[in-house]
C-alpha positions as a printed NumPy array, in Angstrom:
array([[-75.22 , -17.443, -38.162],
       [-72.043, -15.517, -37.575],
       [-69.08 , -15.688, -35.283],
       [-67.829, -12.736, -33.289],
       [-64.492, -12.854, -35.099],
       [-66.287, -12.279, -38.426],
       [-67.753,  -8.922, -37.415],
       [-64.655,  -6.828, -38.021],
       [-64.094,  -8.208, -41.516],
       [-67.812,  -7.939, -42.252],
       [-67.907,  -4.277, -41.244],
       [-64.782,  -3.569, -43.286],
       [-66.353,  -5.268, -46.311],
       [-69.42 ,  -3.066, -45.976],
       [-67.118,  -0.036, -46.007],
       [-65.439,  -1.442, -49.124],
       [-68.825,  -2.02 , -50.817],
       [-70.33 ,   1.418, -50.002],
       [-68.417,   3.488, -52.613],
       [-69.368,   0.969, -55.304],
       [-73.026,   1.072, -54.294],
       [-72.942,   4.888, -54.321],
       [-71.368,   4.763, -57.777],
       [-74.141,   2.446, -58.974],
       [-76.797,   4.748, -57.52 ],
       [-75.349,   7.716, -59.384],
       [-75.364,   5.829, -62.691],
       [-79.173,   5.579, -62.587],
       [-80.043,   1.883, -62.916],
       [-83.491,   0.575, -62.058],
       [-84.39 ,  -0.377, -58.503],
       [-84.446,  -4.024, -59.531],
       [-80.884,  -3.777, -60.866],
       [-79.704,  -1.999, -57.715],
       [-81.299,  -4.677, -55.531],
       [-79.668,  -7.378, -57.598],
       [-76.211,  -5.806, -57.187],
       [-76.8  ,  -5.292, -53.46 ],
       [-77.888,  -8.905, -53.029],
       [-74.892, -10.124, -55.012],
       [-72.54 ,  -8.109, -52.8  ],
       [-74.189,  -9.771, -49.803],
       [-73.403, -13.157, -51.371],
       [-69.831, -12.017, -52.049],
       [-69.447, -11.051, -48.402],
       [-70.667, -14.468, -47.325],
       [-68.28 , -16.202, -49.703],
       [-65.38 , -14.154, -48.342],
       [-66.311, -14.965, -44.74 ],
       [-66.392, -18.65 , -45.741],
       [-62.896, -18.297, -47.188],
       [-61.738, -16.781, -43.888],
       [-62.973, -19.903, -42.122],
       [-61.27 , -22.182, -44.662],
       [-57.938, -20.34 , -44.453],
       [-57.506, -18.522, -41.104],
       [-54.246, -16.951, -42.349],
       [-56.378, -14.664, -44.513],
       [-57.633, -12.937, -41.353],
       [-54.243, -11.257, -41.059],
       [-54.587,  -9.596, -44.478],
       [-56.396,  -6.278, -44.966],
       [-60.024,  -6.856, -45.922],
       [-59.826,  -4.779, -49.114],
       [-56.976,  -7.016, -50.331],
       [-59.03 , -10.124, -49.606],
       [-62.002,  -8.682, -51.512],
       [-59.85 ,  -7.828, -54.517],
       [-58.15 , -11.243, -54.438],
       [-61.447, -13.131, -54.946],
       [-62.475, -10.98 , -57.939],
       [-61.184, -10.763, -61.476],
       [-62.347,  -9.658, -64.901],
       [-64.263, -12.946, -65.247],
       [-66.349, -12.481, -62.101],
       [-66.231, -13.802, -58.576],
       [-65.935, -17.103, -56.788],
       [-68.405, -19.909, -57.374],
       [-71.421, -19.533, -55.13 ],
       [-70.855, -22.268, -52.58 ],
       [-74.466, -22.845, -51.573],
       [-75.346, -24.172, -55.015],
       [-76.92 , -21.218, -56.731],
       [-78.501, -21.642, -60.144],
       [-76.659, -20.81 , -63.359],
       [-78.702, -17.606, -63.624],
       [-77.79 , -16.622, -60.073],
       [-74.095, -17.323, -60.731],
       [-74.254, -15.312, -63.956],
       [-75.83 , -12.348, -62.15 ],
       [-73.311, -12.657, -59.314],
       [-70.396, -12.734, -61.776],
       [-71.758,  -9.66 , -63.535],
       [-71.789,  -7.736, -60.261],
       [-68.322,  -9.029, -59.37 ],
       [-66.924,  -7.93 , -62.753],
       [-68.398,  -4.452, -62.316],
       [-67.07 ,  -4.256, -58.764],
       [-63.627,  -5.489, -59.879],
       [-63.424,  -2.815, -62.61 ],
       [-64.579,  -0.176, -60.127],
       [-61.9  ,  -1.169, -57.591],
       [-59.16 ,  -1.355, -60.214],
       [-60.096,   2.053, -61.615],
       [-60.261,   3.575, -58.153],
       [-56.907,   2.058, -57.143],
       [-55.164,   3.258, -60.305],
       [-56.76 ,   6.695, -60.257],
       [-58.752,   6.02 , -63.425],
       [-55.692,   5.278, -65.56 ]])
């Protein structure tokens, strides 16, 4: 279920995720790996929307800043719906890759 006010941030997140997904496609991983990363980005989007509900002040920040704020070189946020350790590990792997991609893109590869 979604709320109308989530649509804008959701669409902006998709735009933020697209370059990373294109990058992954060009690196040649298996379909299973691509699906896993796509699914993990879906989870990340849901976790970010949840954070927007917890702290409405975040809605005033640009979406790409919110995305970057929940990631770091250790991974992403804890999966709130009680995912397994394996699911969290996979999610963190995707989040680490995405974080490095965003950092590299924002610094021009330096």
